[in-house]
C-alpha beads as a LAMMPS data file, in Angstrom:
LAMMPS data file: protein, C-alpha beads

222 atoms
221 bonds

1 atom types
1 bond types

-500.0 500.0 xlo xhi
-500.0 500.0 ylo yhi
-500.0 500.0 zlo zhi

Masses

1 110.0

Atoms # bond

1 1 1 399.526 215.893 -156.442
2 1 1 397.852 212.953 -154.207
3 1 1 398.625 210.509 -157.053
4 1 1 402.387 211.569 -156.975
5 1 1 402.874 211.561 -153.199
6 1 1 401.361 207.772 -153.213
7 1 1 403.931 206.932 -155.521
8 1 1 406.633 207.798 -152.885
9 1 1 405.000 206.260 -149.928
10 1 1 407.010 203.624 -147.793
11 1 1 405.712 200.256 -147.986
12 1 1 405.867 199.925 -144.298
13 1 1 404.113 196.181 -144.605
14 1 1 406.552 194.812 -147.227
15 1 1 409.359 196.042 -145.150
16 1 1 408.174 194.667 -141.973
17 1 1 407.524 190.901 -143.932
18 1 1 411.373 191.090 -144.944
19 1 1 412.718 191.824 -141.532
20 1 1 410.376 189.171 -140.138
21 1 1 411.722 186.837 -142.904
22 1 1 415.253 187.522 -142.049
23 1 1 414.921 186.850 -138.554
24 1 1 412.869 183.883 -139.074
25 1 1 415.714 182.578 -141.218
26 1 1 418.171 183.329 -138.261
27 1 1 416.127 181.421 -135.657
28 1 1 415.794 178.747 -137.935
29 1 1 419.606 178.414 -138.210
30 1 1 419.857 179.009 -134.225
31 1 1 417.433 175.919 -133.965
32 1 1 419.497 173.661 -136.299
33 1 1 422.742 174.753 -134.699
34 1 1 421.645 174.034 -131.119
35 1 1 420.178 170.431 -132.036
36 1 1 423.424 169.408 -133.884
37 1 1 425.385 170.626 -130.709
38 1 1 422.881 168.502 -128.400
39 1 1 423.285 165.307 -130.728
40 1 1 427.196 165.797 -131.193
41 1 1 428.920 167.977 -128.253
42 1 1 426.605 166.957 -125.445
43 1 1 428.134 164.677 -122.965
44 1 1 426.832 161.212 -123.283
45 1 1 426.740 160.501 -119.613
46 1 1 424.791 163.898 -119.125
47 1 1 422.402 162.475 -121.855
48 1 1 421.733 159.325 -120.298
49 1 1 421.298 160.960 -116.805
50 1 1 418.697 163.177 -118.403
51 1 1 416.690 160.307 -120.159
52 1 1 416.551 158.378 -116.693
53 1 1 415.334 161.423 -114.914
54 1 1 412.577 162.199 -117.989
55 1 1 411.470 158.647 -117.473
56 1 1 411.452 158.837 -113.963
57 1 1 409.224 162.325 -113.982
58 1 1 406.689 160.498 -116.380
59 1 1 406.470 157.053 -114.451
60 1 1 407.861 155.202 -117.653
61 1 1 409.642 152.193 -116.981
62 1 1 413.394 151.380 -117.968
63 1 1 412.375 149.189 -120.960
64 1 1 409.689 151.418 -122.346
65 1 1 410.375 152.711 -125.772
66 1 1 409.706 156.465 -126.202
67 1 1 406.994 157.079 -129.197
68 1 1 408.116 159.998 -131.450
69 1 1 406.181 162.475 -129.549
70 1 1 407.914 161.844 -126.168
71 1 1 411.274 161.684 -128.010
72 1 1 410.711 165.474 -129.574
73 1 1 409.631 166.517 -125.812
74 1 1 412.805 164.959 -124.392
75 1 1 415.059 166.626 -126.665
76 1 1 413.442 170.052 -126.095
77 1 1 413.246 169.573 -122.356
78 1 1 417.045 168.329 -122.519
79 1 1 418.248 171.105 -124.117
80 1 1 416.177 174.194 -122.728
81 1 1 415.198 172.905 -119.199
82 1 1 417.412 170.080 -117.948
83 1 1 420.137 171.021 -115.453
84 1 1 423.257 169.033 -115.629
85 1 1 425.365 167.865 -112.658
86 1 1 426.964 170.928 -112.471
87 1 1 423.981 173.074 -112.360
88 1 1 423.623 174.778 -116.062
89 1 1 421.331 174.285 -118.776
90 1 1 422.543 172.863 -121.861
91 1 1 421.287 175.729 -123.607
92 1 1 423.017 177.958 -121.779
93 1 1 426.394 175.884 -121.954
94 1 1 425.740 175.974 -125.891
95 1 1 425.639 179.837 -126.131
96 1 1 428.257 180.521 -124.020
97 1 1 430.781 178.122 -125.934
98 1 1 429.405 179.455 -129.368
99 1 1 428.716 182.970 -128.535
100 1 1 431.892 184.386 -130.518
101 1 1 430.720 182.605 -133.727
102 1 1 426.992 184.124 -133.627
103 1 1 425.796 187.372 -135.065
104 1 1 424.228 189.944 -132.988
105 1 1 420.718 188.992 -133.886
106 1 1 421.442 185.243 -133.025
107 1 1 422.536 186.331 -129.667
108 1 1 419.724 188.315 -129.037
109 1 1 417.494 185.301 -129.983
110 1 1 419.279 183.118 -127.521
111 1 1 418.583 185.477 -124.858
112 1 1 414.931 185.243 -125.693
113 1 1 415.232 181.341 -125.624
114 1 1 416.615 181.081 -122.182
115 1 1 413.828 182.538 -121.015
116 1 1 411.275 180.364 -122.337
117 1 1 409.394 178.124 -120.484
118 1 1 405.829 176.150 -120.400
119 1 1 402.734 177.811 -119.823
120 1 1 399.472 176.441 -119.261
121 1 1 396.604 178.210 -121.516
122 1 1 393.045 178.001 -122.347
123 1 1 392.784 177.553 -126.074
124 1 1 390.231 179.986 -127.329
125 1 1 390.396 179.240 -131.072
126 1 1 392.666 177.911 -134.144
127 1 1 392.747 179.166 -137.634
128 1 1 395.185 178.463 -140.383
129 1 1 397.734 177.537 -137.664
130 1 1 397.566 180.611 -135.827
131 1 1 396.340 179.689 -131.972
132 1 1 394.341 182.131 -130.064
133 1 1 394.446 181.793 -126.816
134 1 1 394.029 183.216 -122.961
135 1 1 396.269 182.393 -119.947
136 1 1 394.953 179.810 -117.412
137 1 1 393.715 182.329 -115.130
138 1 1 392.867 184.936 -117.673
139 1 1 389.207 186.275 -118.141
140 1 1 389.270 186.248 -121.982
141 1 1 389.470 190.315 -122.205
142 1 1 393.124 190.115 -123.193
143 1 1 393.790 187.314 -125.700
144 1 1 396.804 186.307 -127.405
145 1 1 397.999 184.752 -130.357
146 1 1 400.696 182.822 -131.501
147 1 1 401.908 180.191 -134.618
148 1 1 403.963 177.179 -134.540
149 1 1 407.593 177.505 -135.433
150 1 1 408.923 174.470 -137.468
151 1 1 406.407 172.069 -135.182
152 1 1 402.625 171.970 -136.103
153 1 1 400.543 172.351 -132.902
154 1 1 397.679 169.933 -132.406
155 1 1 395.430 171.863 -130.239
156 1 1 391.702 172.720 -130.453
157 1 1 389.046 175.216 -128.924
158 1 1 388.572 174.931 -125.084
159 1 1 391.485 172.461 -124.243
160 1 1 393.962 173.053 -121.362
161 1 1 397.501 172.853 -123.012
162 1 1 401.000 173.874 -121.959
163 1 1 403.030 176.008 -124.702
164 1 1 406.257 177.561 -124.691
165 1 1 406.213 180.873 -126.601
166 1 1 408.833 183.489 -127.918
167 1 1 408.619 186.592 -129.236
168 1 1 410.403 186.575 -132.601
169 1 1 410.937 189.711 -134.740
170 1 1 407.210 191.124 -134.580
171 1 1 405.593 187.733 -134.165
172 1 1 404.700 185.389 -131.388
173 1 1 406.016 181.696 -131.971
174 1 1 405.029 178.543 -130.240
175 1 1 408.713 176.811 -129.655
176 1 1 408.685 172.738 -129.736
177 1 1 406.211 170.766 -129.132
178 1 1 402.661 171.457 -126.853
179 1 1 401.197 169.429 -124.037
180 1 1 397.499 168.998 -124.271
181 1 1 395.865 168.218 -121.039
182 1 1 393.532 165.281 -121.232
183 1 1 390.071 166.173 -120.187
184 1 1 389.997 163.809 -117.364
185 1 1 392.747 165.092 -115.615
186 1 1 391.932 168.850 -116.241
187 1 1 390.223 169.728 -113.005
188 1 1 393.167 167.918 -111.163
189 1 1 396.073 169.739 -113.182
190 1 1 394.430 173.302 -112.792
191 1 1 394.241 172.979 -109.213
192 1 1 397.788 172.196 -109.134
193 1 1 398.449 175.414 -110.992
194 1 1 396.363 177.581 -108.883
195 1 1 398.116 176.703 -105.750
196 1 1 401.645 177.675 -107.881
197 1 1 399.781 180.678 -109.288
198 1 1 398.878 181.855 -105.850
199 1 1 402.474 181.841 -104.682
200 1 1 403.472 184.674 -107.564
201 1 1 405.042 185.080 -110.538
202 1 1 408.665 184.024 -109.640
203 1 1 407.541 180.970 -108.047
204 1 1 405.328 180.336 -111.184
205 1 1 408.130 180.738 -113.659
206 1 1 410.423 178.721 -111.712
207 1 1 407.630 175.786 -111.176
208 1 1 407.271 175.367 -114.946
209 1 1 410.915 175.771 -115.964
210 1 1 411.723 172.916 -113.441
211 1 1 408.490 170.936 -113.518
212 1 1 406.319 172.055 -116.520
213 1 1 407.332 168.573 -118.466
214 1 1 406.023 166.594 -115.494
215 1 1 402.518 166.990 -117.002
216 1 1 403.076 165.174 -119.807
217 1 1 401.952 162.505 -117.423
218 1 1 398.306 163.991 -118.004
219 1 1 398.646 164.313 -121.954
220 1 1 396.024 163.677 -124.038
221 1 1 396.553 160.415 -125.755
222 1 1 395.895 160.342 -129.674

Bonds

1 1 1 2
2 1 2 3
3 1 3 4
4 1 4 5
5 1 5 6
6 1 6 7
7 1 7 8
8 1 8 9
9 1 9 10
10 1 10 11
11 1 11 12
12 1 12 13
13 1 13 14
14 1 14 15
15 1 15 16
16 1 16 17
17 1 17 18
18 1 18 19
19 1 19 20
20 1 20 21
21 1 21 22
22 1 22 23
23 1 23 24
24 1 24 25
25 1 25 26
26 1 26 27
27 1 27 28
28 1 28 29
29 1 29 30
30 1 30 31
31 1 31 32
32 1 32 33
33 1 33 34
34 1 34 35
35 1 35 36
36 1 36 37
37 1 37 38
38 1 38 39
39 1 39 40
40 1 40 41
41 1 41 42
42 1 42 43
43 1 43 44
44 1 44 45
45 1 45 46
46 1 46 47
47 1 47 48
48 1 48 49
49 1 49 50
50 1 50 51
51 1 51 52
52 1 52 53
53 1 53 54
54 1 54 55
55 1 55 56
56 1 56 57
57 1 57 58
58 1 58 59
59 1 59 60
60 1 60 61
61 1 61 62
62 1 62 63
63 1 63 64
64 1 64 65
65 1 65 66
66 1 66 67
67 1 67 68
68 1 68 69
69 1 69 70
70 1 70 71
71 1 71 72
72 1 72 73
73 1 73 74
74 1 74 75
75 1 75 76
76 1 76 77
77 1 77 78
78 1 78 79
79 1 79 80
80 1 80 81
81 1 81 82
82 1 82 83
83 1 83 84
84 1 84 85
85 1 85 86
86 1 86 87
87 1 87 88
88 1 88 89
89 1 89 90
90 1 90 91
91 1 91 92
92 1 92 93
93 1 93 94
94 1 94 95
95 1 95 96
96 1 96 97
97 1 97 98
98 1 98 99
99 1 99 100
100 1 100 101
101 1 101 102
102 1 102 103
103 1 103 104
104 1 104 105
105 1 105 106
106 1 106 107
107 1 107 108
108 1 108 109
109 1 109 110
110 1 110 111
111 1 111 112
112 1 112 113
113 1 113 114
114 1 114 115
115 1 115 116
116 1 116 117
117 1 117 118
118 1 118 119
119 1 119 120
120 1 120 121
121 1 121 122
122 1 122 123
123 1 123 124
124 1 124 125
125 1 125 126
126 1 126 127
127 1 127 128
128 1 128 129
129 1 129 130
130 1 130 131
131 1 131 132
132 1 132 133
133 1 133 134
134 1 134 135
135 1 135 136
136 1 136 137
137 1 137 138
138 1 138 139
139 1 139 140
140 1 140 141
141 1 141 142
142 1 142 143
143 1 143 144
144 1 144 145
145 1 145 146
146 1 146 147
147 1 147 148
148 1 148 149
149 1 149 150
150 1 150 151
151 1 151 152
152 1 152 153
153 1 153 154
154 1 154 155
155 1 155 156
156 1 156 157
157 1 157 158
158 1 158 159
159 1 159 160
160 1 160 161
161 1 161 162
162 1 162 163
163 1 163 164
164 1 164 165
165 1 165 166
166 1 166 167
167 1 167 168
168 1 168 169
169 1 169 170
170 1 170 171
171 1 171 172
172 1 172 173
173 1 173 174
174 1 174 175
175 1 175 176
176 1 176 177
177 1 177 178
178 1 178 179
179 1 179 180
180 1 180 181
181 1 181 182
182 1 182 183
183 1 183 184
184 1 184 185
185 1 185 186
186 1 186 187
187 1 187 188
188 1 188 189
189 1 189 190
190 1 190 191
191 1 191 192
192 1 192 193
193 1 193 194
194 1 194 195
195 1 195 196
196 1 196 197
197 1 197 198
198 1 198 199
199 1 199 200
200 1 200 201
201 1 201 202
202 1 202 203
203 1 203 204
204 1 204 205
205 1 205 206
206 1 206 207
207 1 207 208
208 1 208 209
209 1 209 210
210 1 210 211
211 1 211 212
212 1 212 213
213 1 213 214
214 1 214 215
215 1 215 216
216 1 216 217
217 1 217 218
218 1 218 219
219 1 219 220
220 1 220 221
221 1 221 222
């Protein structure tokens, strides 16, 4: 009897994996679409203004060529965090103009991306591209795990890093490139974050949405 009953058991793990693959595919399509929008439909003056502001935040001179790492950071910041002259974020504009063409699942993923921001974390372990970490001011009793989405994450245990994460389906994903703080700046940067943290969650979230990218000034050089 037990053997016959086992034949009819639903394979929940298989169903979960299938749903996760479907949502990953939808998210990949959204990711591609939003960067095509950035490249082809974003106002050129807005992109020039954003690039100038990006250089100013990082103390870069006008002639300095952005390396590939900085260019990827610029594009993600421009889309997700940068505020236009009119006071909107480009990703919000993208969603407003394209929402009628989006599926229900894509709209839900867009809502998640609107809330994404950098967060400082302590890297505990990295195994098979799964990053185990704690929040900067956590006590290692409630750890988190996330895997990179489309971009590899070059972090190592005991590093202080800033990552963007979002729950996509059943999995926590690291969105876009991360910032690893150089050890020589860790104490200084942690002190800045402590002052912000003490002001409460809303100030904390707003700070990293607006100024998280500034921490590239303290990034670990490869």
